C-alpha positions, 0 to 999 in steps of 0.5 A: 190262265193265271189269276190277275188278282194274284200280286207278287209278294213284296220283299217285306212280305217274304221277310215276315214269312221267313221270320214266322217260319223260323220262329215256329221251328223249335230249336233244342237247347244245348248244354255244355256241362263239365260236371257230367260230360267231357269238355266240349260235348253238348247235350240236350238241357236236362233241366227241361225234363225235370223242371216240374220240381218233383222229388224222386218220391213224387212229392213237390220240393220247396225249390223254386229255381229255374235249374233244379240240377243245382238245387242246394247251390248258390247260382250266378246266372250270367246273361251274355252274348258273343257280340256284346263288348262289355260281356267279352271284357267281363270274361276274365272276371267271370273266370276269376269268380269261378276259380275263387268260388266255384265248387260244390256250393256255388256254380256260374251258369252262363246264358247266351243270348246269341242268335247263331248257335255255332258261333256261340259254341265256337266262342265257348270252346275257344275261350275256355268257358268250362262252367255250365253254359246254356243257349237261350234259343227261345229267350225263356231265361231272359224273359223269366228274369226280365233281362233288358241289358247285357251283361246282367248277372242274377244271384240265386240262393240255394232255394232258387230265389233271386238274392241280387241283380247286377246290370252292366259292367262297372269300370270302377269295380270288377264283377268279383268285387261287385258280386263277392260280398253278396256271394260270401253272405249267401255261402256263409248263411248255410254254414251258420245254419249248420253250426247252429243246429 
């Protein structure tokens, strides 16, 4: 005989249970990295395996950044989402910034705050976003950098330290105009140090 004290679950309880189950399931972070893989291929994030910051000799390095594979480069973290209108309108500026400065000294890493990984992958492929991409499934990058608004851009120095933050889009100035001066300073700092030695 069924237990009379057992009540059917409410819709709210079912939803809470489903969210708890979804959060407990681990999602692997995916990477689109044109430097290492053919365009459109997604591979697990290599940074999680080497995030301890140790060198090949086992000694700790001075690098403090979140992406050890870009040690020695100036990095612009681009926090965005496919559903974010200002992020989408900023895309041409990000592409221009990449074409002007991208290379062996500077890299843009776009970090998606999307919920749907398939939608994110499709958007990246369809919009020619051929620079390194991260799907921030667990929001760890967002939390680490205290991102509360999209788009947010964080400029990191060669040692991984935060040089500057830019939140939102400006109608008066493109992202190239906003980031350009700080980026040129960061890139020029190493050139000045190398010539003074």
